[in-house]
N, C-alpha and C positions, 0 to 999 in steps of 0.2 A: 605683452613683453618690454616695453617704454623703450622703444627706437621710433625715428622719426620715418621707417620704410616701412613696407608691411610685411609681414613675419617671413613670406614665404621667401621673402629676398633673401633674409640675415644670413650669411655665409655660416656653412656648417662644411667642417677639416679644406675650408678652402673656394670652395663652391655655393653656390645659393642652395635653401634649399631647396627650391621647389626644383633644379637641375639634377637631384637626386631622385626626388620623386618620379621626375620624369623616364627619366634613367630606367627604375624598375616598369615601366608600362612599355617603353619602347622592347625590351625583349621579348614581345608582342607581337603581334601582325594585327594592326587593325586597320580598317576602312578608311577612319577620321580620330583623331586625337584633337576635344576638344578642352582648352582652356579658359576657366571666366577668370577674369582680373579685372579691378575698378580702372573705371577710365581714366583717369592724372595718371598713373602707371602703365598704362598699353601699351604705349609706344617702346617704354623704359623695358617693360616685358620682356614685351617681342624681341627686342635687340640682344638680349641675356639671353635667352632660346634658342634662339636660332645662329649666336654663336657659337653652341655646343652641337645644337641640332639641325644644321643646317637643311637638310635633306628629309629631312621625320615632317611627317604628315600632320603638321600642327594648325591648327587655326584659333584665334581668340576672339574670343565673345565677352562685350560688356555686361561684368557683373550687376546686378540688382543691389535695395540698399537691404536688402536681409538674405540668406543663405537658400533657402528657399527658393526667390525672387530668381538668383546665377541661374541655379538649375534649370529654375522653369526657360530664362531666354536661352540656355543651351540645350534642350531639347528641342525647343523651337525649330532650330536648327535644325535636327535631323531628323523632323518629320518626311521627310520623302527618300531616308533610308527605311530597310525592308526593317517593319516592324516584327518581325518573327525571330528576329535578332534578338541579342544580350549588349546592354549597354551597362559599365563598370563605371560607378559615381564614389570619386574619392577624394578626401583631402587632402592638399596640394602643401602640406605640413606634417602630413605623414612618411617623414624617409625613409621610414624602418621596415616597408612591407615588404613580403619577401615572393616572388615568384610563385610558389606552390599556394601562398594562401590567394594573390589571385589569377589562377587557373583552376583552382577549388569552389572559389566564386564564382566561376565562368559559367564553369561545370552545372555546380546547381541551379543555378539560375536556369540555365536553358531547359534543366528538367522540373522546377518545380516552379518557375517564376520569377522568384526572389530569393537572395542569399546573402543572409545577413549575420555578418561576423563578429561572435562576443566574448565575453571570457567572462571567468566569473572573479570577483575582490577579493583580495587573499585577507583585506582586512576586514575586524570583525564590524558587523553593519547596526545603526539604529538610526529609527524612524521617527520623525515628531519635530517637534522641537526645543531648544537647547535647556529649558526647566518639564519640558513634560514629556519624555520619548520611550523608546520600549527596542528591545533585543529583535532582528532581524532574522527572520535564516539566510545567511548569505548563500549556499544551494541554492536559493533558488531568487538570486542576482543576477542579473548581468547587464556587463558594461557593455555597451555599443559601439564598434568599429568601422574603418571605412576601407574596402570598397566595400561599398552596397551593388550587389550585380542586379540585373530585373529581363526580363523580355523589354524590347522596346517600346509597343505599342502598348505596355500593360500599362506600365513606370508615367506614359506621354497622358494619358487614358486619367491615368489620376491625379493628375499634376494641374487639367485642364477641367477636370471636374467638382472637383477639391477649394475649398478656403486653404488655402497654402498657407496666412498668417500660422505665426506661433509655431510653427513646427519647424525642429533643428534639424533634423535630418531623415532624408529622400525615404526613409523604414517609416517613420508617420505615417505618411504622405502615404506608400500604396494598402499600410494597414486600413486605414480609414476607408476607402475604397471597396479594395477587395474583401476585408475583413482577418487575416491571416498574412504572416509573413511566416518565410524559411529559413532560421538559425543558422549557424554552419561553426564552425570552430575556430574562432579568433587567435590569436597572439598576442602573447606580452610585451614581446619587446614592439611591437605596431605602434609608438605613442604617437599620440598629437602633440606636437611643439605647442603649446602654448604660453610657459612662464620661462624665465633665463634657467632654471634650475632643471628642465628638461632638454633642452640646448645642450648643458651637459651630458645627461645621461646619453645623449646620442649621440654624442662625441667618442663615451664610452664605447658607446653599442658597435659603432663606427669600427673603431681601432685605428691602427697607424695607417 
């Protein structure tokens, strides 16, 4: 993003991105809501979030040097919870997630052990290299989103038993341990803010 602060603290319509995201999840009743933050930004992030949601059951966990390590740290905190319950893992910079997608993710994970939202690409897809590529059927390509929900005991087991380095999402860690994941329909507007143009689109989607 070219900013000096973490992406989740960049303002969107007058509020930090993370505030929009947390607000969506606070529409549900959670035993605990964990937010992984870099150690350098822990105090500032806590102060910002508590200023908006002073009574919410939010806890802050120091993240690791990779996404997977950060999730591992959070799951470690949850080991004393009901392992038959469902945990939902979401990117803090996906503020456009809908209540219906969160609800469906939780419901499907409770039935199948996992629930991973995906969308098909709208563009033509080619695979290979710049000078040696071939057309690929885009109907067989899925773009993976969050929230990714799991039976808590299973995702903890997957993270403990596997080499988590190199995985870019939790579905990959789960799939390596259990051999399959359950896909659900995601949402086109559930974008991840990774570059300035994404912020412009998010402002448009939020409206006035």
